[in-house]
Every structure is written in structure tokens, then in C-alpha cells.
C-alpha positions as CSV (number, residue, x, y, z in Angstrom):
1,M,-24.2,-236.1,22.3
2,T,-26.9,-233.5,21.6
3,A,-27.0,-230.6,24.2
4,T,-30.3,-229.8,25.7
5,M,-31.8,-226.7,27.4
6,I,-34.9,-225.9,29.5
7,K,-37.5,-223.7,27.8
8,E,-40.1,-222.2,30.1
9,F,-43.6,-221.5,28.7
10,R,-45.5,-218.6,30.3
11,L,-49.3,-218.2,30.2
12,P,-50.1,-215.9,27.3
13,D,-52.8,-213.3,27.0
14,L,-55.5,-215.2,25.2
15,G,-57.2,-212.2,23.8
16,E,-58.9,-208.9,24.8
17,G,-56.4,-208.1,27.4
18,L,-57.4,-210.9,29.8
19,T,-55.2,-210.9,32.9
20,E,-55.6,-214.5,34.1
21,S,-56.8,-218.0,33.3
22,E,-57.6,-221.1,35.3
23,I,-55.8,-224.4,34.5
24,L,-58.7,-226.8,34.0
25,S,-56.6,-229.9,33.1
26,W,-53.2,-231.0,31.8
27,K,-53.1,-233.2,28.8
28,V,-49.5,-234.2,29.5
29,A,-47.4,-235.3,32.4
30,V,-43.8,-234.8,33.5
31,G,-41.6,-237.0,31.3
32,D,-44.0,-237.0,28.3
33,T,-42.5,-236.3,24.9
34,V,-44.5,-233.7,23.1
35,T,-44.6,-232.4,19.5
36,L,-44.9,-228.9,18.2
37,N,-48.6,-227.7,18.5
38,Q,-49.7,-230.7,20.5
39,V,-52.4,-229.8,22.9
40,I,-50.9,-229.7,26.4
41,A,-53.5,-228.1,28.6
42,E,-57.1,-226.9,28.7
43,V,-57.6,-223.5,30.4
44,E,-60.6,-221.3,31.1
45,T,-60.4,-217.6,30.6
46,A,-63.1,-215.1,31.6
47,K,-64.7,-215.7,28.3
48,A,-64.1,-219.3,27.1
49,V,-62.4,-222.6,27.4
50,V,-59.2,-222.7,25.3
51,E,-56.9,-225.6,24.4
52,L,-53.2,-224.6,24.6
53,P,-50.8,-226.1,22.0
54,S,-47.2,-226.6,22.8
55,P,-44.9,-224.0,21.3
56,F,-42.0,-226.5,21.6
57,A,-41.1,-230.0,20.7
58,G,-39.4,-231.9,23.5
59,V,-39.9,-233.5,26.9
60,V,-42.1,-232.1,29.7
61,A,-39.7,-231.2,32.5
62,E,-42.0,-229.6,35.0
63,L,-45.7,-228.6,35.4
64,H,-45.6,-225.4,37.4
65,E,-49.3,-225.1,38.2
66,Q,-51.9,-227.6,39.3
67,P,-55.5,-228.0,37.8
68,G,-57.9,-225.6,39.5
69,T,-55.2,-222.9,39.9
70,V,-55.9,-219.4,38.5
71,V,-52.7,-218.2,36.9
72,E,-51.8,-214.6,36.0
73,V,-50.7,-213.9,32.4
74,G,-46.9,-214.0,32.1
75,K,-46.5,-216.6,34.9
76,P,-44.6,-219.9,33.9
77,I,-46.9,-222.9,33.6
78,V,-44.7,-225.6,32.1
79,S,-41.0,-226.2,31.3
80,F,-39.7,-228.3,28.4
81,E,-36.4,-230.0,27.9
82,V,-35.5,-229.4,24.2
83,D,-32.5,-229.8,21.9
84,D,-30.1,-226.9,22.0
85,A,-30.6,-226.6,18.3
86,G,-34.1,-225.4,19.0
87,S,-37.3,-227.3,18.7
88,S,-39.8,-224.4,18.7
89,N,-41.4,-222.9,15.7
90,G,-38.1,-221.1,15.3
91,G,-39.6,-217.9,14.2
92,G,-41.8,-219.5,11.6
93,A,-45.6,-219.1,11.4
94,P,-47.3,-218.2,14.7
95,V,-48.6,-221.0,16.8
96,A,-52.4,-220.7,16.9
97,V,-54.5,-221.4,19.9
98,K,-57.1,-224.0,19.1
99,E,-60.6,-222.5,19.0
100,S,-59.1,-219.0,19.4
101,A,-58.4,-216.5,16.7
102,G,-57.9,-213.5,19.0
103,T,-54.7,-211.6,19.2
104,G,-52.9,-211.3,22.4
105,S,-49.7,-210.1,24.0
106,A,-48.5,-212.8,26.3
107,G,-45.9,-210.5,26.8
108,D,-42.5,-210.7,25.2
109,R,-41.9,-213.4,27.8
110,A,-44.2,-216.2,26.5
111,A,-41.2,-218.5,26.0
112,V,-38.0,-218.1,28.1
113,E,-34.9,-220.1,27.6
114,T,-32.6,-221.4,30.3
115,S,-29.6,-223.7,30.1
116,A,-29.9,-227.3,31.3
117,N,-28.2,-226.6,34.6
118,G,-30.6,-223.8,35.4
119,A,-28.6,-220.8,34.4
120,A,-30.3,-218.2,32.3
121,A,-29.5,-218.2,28.6
122,P,-30.8,-215.5,26.4
123,A,-33.3,-216.3,23.7
124,D,-32.4,-215.2,20.2
125,G,-32.0,-211.5,20.1
126,V,-32.2,-210.9,23.9
127,G,-31.3,-207.3,24.6
128,S,-32.6,-206.1,21.3
129,P,-35.9,-204.1,21.7
130,A,-36.9,-204.8,18.1
131,K,-37.2,-208.6,18.8
132,R,-40.2,-210.1,20.6
133,E,-40.5,-213.7,21.7
134,P,-43.2,-215.8,20.0
135,N,-46.4,-216.4,21.9
136,L,-49.4,-218.6,21.3
137,V,-51.5,-216.2,19.4
138,G,-49.1,-214.1,17.4
139,Y,-45.7,-212.5,17.0
140,G,-44.3,-209.1,17.6
141,A,-41.8,-207.3,15.4
142,V,-39.1,-209.7,14.2
143,V,-35.6,-208.8,13.0
144,E,-33.1,-211.0,11.4
145,H,-30.2,-212.2,13.6
146,S,-27.3,-214.7,13.4
147,G,-28.7,-216.8,16.3
148,R,-25.8,-215.9,18.5
149,P,-26.5,-213.6,21.5
150,T,-25.2,-210.1,21.2
151,R,-22.4,-208.9,23.4
152,R,-24.9,-206.8,25.3
153,A,-27.1,-209.8,25.9
154,R,-24.1,-211.9,27.1
155,V,-23.2,-209.1,29.5
156,Q,-26.7,-209.0,30.8
157,V,-26.7,-212.7,31.4
158,Q,-23.4,-212.6,33.2
159,N,-24.7,-209.8,35.4
160,V,-27.7,-211.9,36.3
161,K,-25.5,-214.9,37.1
162,A,-23.3,-212.7,39.3
163,A,-26.2,-211.2,41.2
164,A,-28.1,-214.5,41.7
165,P,-27.4,-216.2,45.0
166,E,-26.3,-219.8,45.1
167,A,-29.0,-222.3,45.5
168,P,-29.0,-224.3,48.8
169,A,-27.5,-227.7,48.7
170,T,-30.9,-229.3,49.6
171,A,-34.3,-228.0,48.5
172,D,-37.5,-228.2,50.5
173,P,-39.4,-231.1,48.9
174,V,-42.7,-229.6,49.9
175,V,-42.3,-226.3,48.0
176,P,-42.5,-226.3,44.2
177,R,-39.7,-224.7,42.3
178,Q,-41.7,-221.8,41.2
179,A,-42.5,-221.0,44.8
180,E,-38.8,-220.9,45.6
181,A,-38.2,-218.4,42.8
182,E,-41.0,-216.1,43.9
183,N,-39.9,-212.7,45.2
184,S,-40.5,-211.4,48.7
185,E,-43.7,-209.6,47.5
186,R,-45.6,-212.9,47.3
187,P,-46.1,-215.1,50.4
188,R,-44.6,-218.6,50.0
189,S,-47.4,-221.1,49.4
190,T,-48.4,-223.8,46.9
191,P,-50.9,-223.2,44.1
192,P,-53.7,-225.3,45.8
193,V,-53.3,-223.2,49.0
194,R,-53.4,-220.0,47.0
195,K,-56.6,-221.2,45.4
196,L,-58.1,-222.1,48.8
197,A,-57.2,-218.6,50.1
198,R,-58.9,-217.0,47.2
199,D,-62.0,-219.2,47.6
200,L,-62.2,-218.2,51.3
201,G,-61.4,-214.6,50.8
202,V,-58.2,-214.8,52.8
203,D,-55.3,-212.4,52.2
204,L,-52.1,-214.5,52.4
205,E,-50.1,-211.5,53.4
206,L,-51.8,-211.7,56.8
207,V,-51.4,-215.5,57.3
208,P,-48.4,-216.7,59.3
209,G,-46.8,-219.8,57.8
210,T,-46.1,-222.8,59.9
211,G,-44.7,-225.0,57.2
212,P,-41.0,-225.6,56.4
213,G,-39.2,-222.3,55.9
214,G,-42.4,-220.3,56.7
215,L,-44.4,-222.0,54.0
216,I,-48.2,-221.2,54.3
217,T,-50.1,-224.5,54.5
218,R,-53.7,-225.4,53.9
219,E,-54.2,-225.7,57.7
220,D,-52.8,-222.2,58.2
221,V,-55.4,-220.7,55.8
222,Q,-58.2,-222.8,57.4
223,N,-57.2,-221.7,60.9
224,Y,-56.9,-218.1,59.9
225,S,-60.3,-218.0,58.2
226,G,-62.0,-220.0,61.1
227,T,-63.3,-222.4,58.5
228,P,-62.8,-226.1,59.3
229,E,-61.3,-228.3,56.6
230,A,-64.1,-230.0,54.6
231,P,-63.7,-233.6,53.5
232,A,-62.3,-233.8,49.9
233,E,-65.6,-235.2,48.5
234,A,-67.6,-232.3,50.0
235,R,-65.4,-229.4,48.9
236,G,-67.0,-227.1,46.4
237,S,-70.6,-228.1,47.5
238,A,-72.8,-228.1,50.5
239,A,-72.2,-230.9,53.0
240,Q,-75.2,-232.9,54.1
241,G,-77.3,-230.9,56.5
242,E,-75.8,-227.5,55.6
243,R,-78.1,-224.7,54.5
244,E,-75.7,-222.9,52.2
245,T,-73.5,-223.7,49.2
246,R,-70.7,-221.3,48.3
247,T,-69.3,-221.3,44.8
248,P,-66.2,-219.2,43.9
249,I,-67.0,-216.4,41.4
250,K,-64.7,-217.0,38.5
251,G,-64.4,-217.6,34.8
252,V,-67.4,-216.7,32.6
253,R,-69.6,-215.8,35.6
254,K,-67.0,-213.4,36.9
255,F,-66.5,-211.7,33.6
256,T,-70.2,-211.5,32.8
257,A,-71.0,-209.9,36.2
258,A,-68.3,-207.3,35.8
259,A,-69.4,-206.5,32.2
260,M,-73.0,-206.1,33.2
261,V,-72.2,-203.8,36.1
262,Q,-70.0,-201.7,33.9
263,S,-72.7,-201.5,31.2
264,A,-75.6,-200.8,33.6
265,F,-73.7,-197.9,35.3
266,T,-72.0,-196.5,32.3
267,A,-74.5,-196.4,29.4
268,P,-77.9,-194.7,30.1
269,H,-80.3,-197.4,29.3
270,V,-83.7,-196.8,27.8
271,T,-86.1,-199.8,27.1
272,E,-89.1,-199.7,24.8
273,F,-91.7,-202.5,24.2
274,L,-93.8,-203.5,21.2
275,T,-96.2,-206.4,20.9
276,V,-96.6,-207.7,17.3
277,D,-98.9,-210.0,15.4
278,V,-96.3,-212.4,14.0
279,T,-98.8,-214.8,12.4
280,A,-97.5,-214.0,8.9
281,T,-93.9,-214.7,10.1
282,M,-94.9,-218.1,11.5
283,E,-96.7,-219.0,8.3
284,L,-93.6,-218.0,6.3
285,L,-91.5,-220.2,8.7
286,A,-93.7,-223.2,8.0
287,R,-93.5,-222.7,4.3
288,L,-89.7,-222.4,4.3
289,K,-89.4,-225.6,6.4
290,G,-91.3,-227.4,3.6
291,N,-89.2,-225.9,0.9
292,K,-86.4,-228.1,-0.6
293,A,-84.1,-225.2,-0.8
294,F,-84.0,-225.1,3.0
295,E,-83.9,-228.9,3.5
296,G,-81.4,-229.7,6.3
297,Y,-81.4,-226.1,7.7
298,K,-82.6,-225.4,11.2
299,L,-85.2,-222.6,10.9
300,T,-86.7,-221.0,14.1
301,P,-88.4,-217.7,14.9
302,L,-84.9,-216.5,16.0
303,T,-83.7,-217.1,12.4
304,I,-86.3,-214.9,10.9
305,A,-86.1,-212.3,13.7
306,A,-82.3,-212.1,13.3
307,K,-82.7,-211.4,9.6
308,A,-85.4,-208.8,10.4
309,V,-83.0,-207.0,12.8
310,L,-80.3,-206.9,10.1
311,V,-82.8,-205.4,7.6
312,A,-84.2,-202.8,10.1
313,L,-80.6,-201.6,10.8
314,R,-80.2,-200.4,7.2
315,N,-82.6,-197.5,7.9
316,N,-81.5,-197.0,11.5
317,P,-77.7,-197.2,11.6
318,S,-77.4,-195.3,14.9
319,L,-78.3,-198.5,16.7
320,N,-75.2,-200.1,15.1
321,S,-72.6,-197.9,16.7
322,R,-70.3,-197.5,19.7
323,W,-69.4,-194.7,22.2
324,D,-65.7,-194.2,22.3
325,E,-65.1,-192.5,25.6
326,A,-61.3,-192.4,25.4
327,N,-61.3,-190.5,22.0
328,Q,-64.6,-188.7,22.6
329,E,-66.0,-190.1,19.3
330,I,-69.1,-192.0,18.1
331,V,-68.0,-194.9,16.0
332,Q,-70.5,-195.9,13.3
333,F,-70.1,-199.4,12.0
334,S,-70.6,-200.2,8.3
335,Y,-70.8,-203.9,9.1
336,V,-72.9,-205.9,11.6
337,N,-71.4,-208.4,14.0
338,L,-74.6,-209.8,15.4
339,G,-74.4,-211.1,19.0
340,I,-76.6,-213.9,20.2
341,A,-77.0,-214.3,24.0
342,A,-76.4,-218.0,24.9
343,A,-77.0,-219.7,28.2
344,T,-74.3,-222.2,28.8
345,P,-73.4,-224.5,31.8
346,R,-70.8,-222.0,32.9
347,G,-73.0,-218.9,32.5
348,L,-74.2,-216.4,29.9
349,T,-72.1,-215.7,26.9
350,V,-72.7,-213.4,23.9
351,P,-70.8,-214.8,20.9
352,N,-71.4,-212.9,17.6
353,I,-71.7,-213.7,14.0
354,K,-69.2,-211.7,12.0
355,D,-70.5,-209.7,9.0
356,A,-74.0,-211.1,9.6
357,D,-75.5,-208.4,7.4
358,R,-73.8,-210.1,4.3
359,L,-75.3,-213.5,4.9
360,T,-78.3,-215.0,3.1
361,L,-81.1,-216.5,5.2
362,R,-79.6,-220.0,4.7
363,E,-76.1,-218.9,5.7
364,L,-77.5,-217.1,8.7
365,S,-79.4,-220.2,9.8
366,T,-76.1,-222.2,9.5
367,A,-74.2,-219.6,11.5
368,L,-76.8,-219.5,14.2
369,T,-76.8,-223.3,14.6
370,E,-73.0,-223.4,14.8
371,L,-72.9,-220.6,17.2
372,T,-75.3,-222.1,19.7
373,D,-73.8,-225.6,19.4
374,T,-70.3,-224.3,20.1
375,A,-71.5,-222.1,23.0
376,R,-73.3,-225.0,24.7
377,A,-70.2,-227.2,24.3
378,G,-68.1,-224.5,26.0
379,K,-65.8,-224.1,22.9
380,T,-66.6,-220.5,22.0
381,S,-63.3,-218.8,21.1
382,P,-62.4,-215.3,22.5
383,S,-62.5,-213.8,19.0
384,E,-66.2,-214.9,18.7
385,L,-67.0,-213.2,22.0
386,S,-65.5,-209.8,21.0
387,G,-66.2,-207.2,18.4
388,G,-70.1,-207.4,18.6
389,T,-72.0,-204.4,17.3
390,I,-75.6,-205.2,18.3
391,S,-77.2,-208.2,20.1
392,I,-80.3,-210.3,20.4
393,T,-81.5,-212.3,23.5
394,N,-84.2,-214.9,22.9
395,I,-86.0,-214.9,26.3
396,G,-89.0,-216.5,24.6
397,V,-87.5,-219.9,24.8
398,F,-88.0,-219.7,28.5
399,G,-91.6,-218.8,28.1
400,I,-91.0,-215.1,29.0
401,D,-92.9,-212.4,27.2
402,A,-90.8,-209.2,27.8
403,G,-87.9,-207.8,29.8
404,T,-85.4,-205.0,30.1
405,P,-82.1,-206.5,28.7
406,I,-78.8,-204.9,29.7
407,L,-76.6,-203.8,26.8
408,N,-73.6,-205.9,26.0
409,P,-70.7,-203.5,26.8
410,G,-69.6,-201.4,23.8
411,E,-72.8,-201.9,21.9
412,A,-75.6,-199.4,21.4
413,A,-78.6,-201.7,21.4
414,I,-80.0,-205.1,22.3
415,V,-83.3,-206.7,21.3
416,A,-85.1,-209.2,23.5
417,L,-87.5,-211.6,21.7
418,G,-90.5,-212.8,23.7
419,A,-92.4,-216.0,23.5
420,V,-94.8,-216.5,20.5
421,R,-98.2,-217.1,22.0
422,K,-101.8,-217.4,20.7
423,A,-103.8,-214.5,21.8
424,P,-107.0,-212.6,20.9
425,W,-106.2,-209.8,18.3
426,V,-108.2,-207.3,16.4
427,V,-108.0,-208.0,12.6
428,N,-110.1,-205.9,10.2
429,D,-112.2,-204.7,13.1
430,E,-112.9,-208.3,14.2
431,L,-111.5,-210.3,17.0
432,A,-109.4,-213.3,16.0
433,V,-106.9,-215.7,17.5
434,R,-103.4,-214.7,16.3
435,Q,-99.8,-215.6,17.2
436,V,-98.2,-212.6,18.9
437,M,-94.8,-211.7,20.2
438,S,-93.5,-209.0,22.4
439,L,-90.3,-207.2,21.5
440,S,-88.1,-205.3,24.0
441,L,-85.4,-202.9,22.8
442,S,-82.8,-201.4,25.2
443,F,-80.5,-198.8,23.8
444,D,-77.8,-196.4,24.9
445,H,-79.4,-192.9,25.0
446,R,-76.0,-191.3,24.4
447,L,-76.0,-192.8,20.9
448,V,-79.6,-193.4,20.1
449,D,-82.3,-190.7,20.4
450,G,-85.8,-191.8,21.4
451,E,-87.1,-191.2,17.9
452,Q,-84.3,-193.4,16.3
453,G,-84.9,-196.2,18.8
454,S,-88.7,-196.0,18.2
455,R,-88.3,-196.1,14.4
456,F,-86.0,-199.1,14.6
457,L,-88.4,-201.0,16.8
458,A,-91.4,-200.0,14.6
459,D,-89.5,-201.2,11.5
460,L,-88.6,-204.5,13.2
461,G,-92.2,-205.0,14.2
462,S,-93.5,-204.2,10.7
463,I,-91.2,-206.8,9.2
464,L,-92.3,-209.5,11.6
465,A,-95.9,-208.6,11.1
466,D,-95.6,-208.7,7.3
467,P,-92.4,-210.2,6.0
468,A,-93.2,-208.9,2.5
469,I,-92.6,-205.4,3.7
470,V,-88.9,-206.1,3.4
471,M,-89.2,-205.5,-0.3
472,T,-89.8,-201.8,0.4
473,M,-86.7,-201.6,2.7
474,I,-83.9,-203.1,0.6
């Protein structure tokens, strides 16, 4: 008979030091048999929706959190019953998060092993600081071992067993197992109740629990907040006749708000404007669309403007830099990761095209199409949302002419493209109807002097007014 053990999977850091994620849905149920790397859940970080693959092959023993619950990194989310021989990746290649290429540190506790009867059993190499447990997005330092716990590890486990109190003969059926294991610093409640408390702004430390064993119930939170329980179908939206709708600030919206506040009050913004006759650019765009070499490619004013930004940066590199406050250094980038602001159903995101300066116009067109399609589908990965060096926001698609865009945190500049409109324009001392566009450039005045910002904006305007001028810049 093959021995089995329980392996606990903890929520990993899905990139960029994110501290929490919301469980959107489970793709498995208790009792389901799963294979290695099978998608078991869909979670939303502050940046993107990510599919979590299973780091083990076995049977789902317990789902620790319910959909809609915001879980802190390092907290257990699911337990598996696996063969004692080990059904994880066994120290092989790292398990990759689908749609995510970021690196994270789910802590050395991404996967924790316990014996089938609930007693702690050390994972390979427990007690050795040189060994780190595998997590979803990478591995720490790995050392060879025999697979048998060291004497130190066995002593640690024995001490844990000796110190742990005996479990009661009967368990409270209302309280999930993870709630029973929580320490005294966290009030006893279920995940849905904790979510309700967060939504209502209630501190559970102040709420007296009336449930079994002092458990805080949904009614306790409602009574404390003075908010009556809404019917299930009305939760999360305004009931008929109400004059307000309250939506929890979380996920992408929460991250974007925090990032914009940080940027606005950290980097001294300066915004300059330039209105340009882009008739020649629009004529070039029409010719390219009719060219067989560009057949099947999606070409828009944004495509040409993005290429123009990349060319203008060659003579104005200060706009492609970062202020490193911690090290008191200015970081000058020799590459361009071009961010494109994208409006999605869950809020504003700014994914970026890596090494965009190395792409041809056709390659840039493909990258822009893939970026926008992925963003609208909510599948942008954390790695695509980090590492940008300069950004573009295309407000012209909303019929807006100009604005004062806020810098994406960590970047020195952002360009806003206005709508292309027909307008009277002086050409060779005569009035003519031309296609014009307004450009708005915001930059960090710590990194970019007024002259540098003005020269970049003038170069960008010159390219869009006369695309042939590019021949003098490259």
C-alpha cells in the first residue's frame, strides 16, 4: 500500500513584490485528481489576472479559501494528498505561472509538507538555510541532499509535535480548518466574513463574535457596522431605489490609484503641448495600408506615433531614464520598453513592449495589436506590466485633444496623443484644411530639463509633420 501525505500550497508572490491576490475562481474541487501544472485556480493580483498551475500531482484534499477572498502571500490556499514518494516537480524545472513571466518570492514556504495524520513532516532539506522550497515562479538556491531529513530537522519536528496541543475530539463544523489554526493575533472568522468586513471598512478586532467558540459571523459584522444585510442578488450593486452604489477598491483599480498618487506627489511633473500638422503622416499611413508588405498588419496613427517616439528618443536619451532614490543615482536605459496605456474592464493598465526600439514597423504593429488584445482580455502578465521606461497614452481615441498625463511610476516621461482632426492651417502663407494632432508631454523635472523635454517634443512633432525627416535622425 502506497503511503500518502498532505502537501499544502501557499499563495506565492506573483511578481513585483505583490502582497496579496484575490481568488477569482477554483478550477478544481475537493476530491478531484490533478496533474502537475494543471490549472487549479484563477487569481487577480493588483496588476493582472493569473492562472495558477498545480505544483503537485495528487488529489485535492481541501480548498482553504473561497472565491472572492483576498489572500495574503504565504497563506495556504489548497492542500493536496500525494504519494509519499513525491509527486511535485521534485526539484526539476520551475513551475511557471501561465501568462506570467515575472519572478517572485512566494517565500520559502510555497509548498509545505505534512504527514497524512496532520503531523508536520519536514520537506527535503528542512533546517538547511541553503535549501529553498519551490514556488510557482522560480526556485531559490538548491543543494543536493539524500532526501532524508537531517537530524536537526527531525529534532525541530519533534519539538513542534511536543509543543503542539492535542486537537479536540470534535471540531466545530462551522469553522474551516485554517481558521482553527490561526493564531490569537487574528480574530476567528470565515473568509467570506473577512471579505465582508473589508468591504464595509470594519476592523474585526473590534467585533464581538457570537458564533460557536467566539466565531465572528456575517450578522456580527452587519450589526457592528449598522448596515443591514442586503439580499444576495443585490450585494455589490445598488438595490432598487437606492441613490448610491459602493464598489470595493481592489485589484487593478487599487494598484493604479496608489501608483498614480505616488507618482503625482513624488516626481515633479512638467507638461508641454504642441499641435502638429500630421497630414503627411496620415497620407503615409494610407499608402502603407495599401502596400502588400503590410497586408494583414493593423496600422493606426498610434503605430506611426510609437515609432516616431522611439526615433526621437535617440537624440533625447534623458527621457528614457529613471530616478533611483535609494541609491541616489540616475539610471540611463540603453533599451526602450515602451508602455502603452490600455483601458480595460478592470481599470487602466500600462503594459509595455520589451526592446521596442529594436522592432521594425511591422514588428511594432504586431506587438501593439497583441498588447491591446491581451489587455482587453484581462490576460496581461505581471512581467508585461513592469520594467517600462517611457509610455504613450492615446487619448485621441476618446475624441480628446490634449491633457496632462501622470507619469507611470519609475519613468521619466509620458506622451499623450490627441485626436486627429481636420482644421484650418497655414501652408505656404495660405489657409488650407489640414489634419492636425495635439501632443502632450509630461516629464520628471528631476531627470529632464526644460530644454531636453522641449527638444524631444519638437523632434517628435517634426517626424509626424514630415516622416521623411527620420532619414536625418538615424
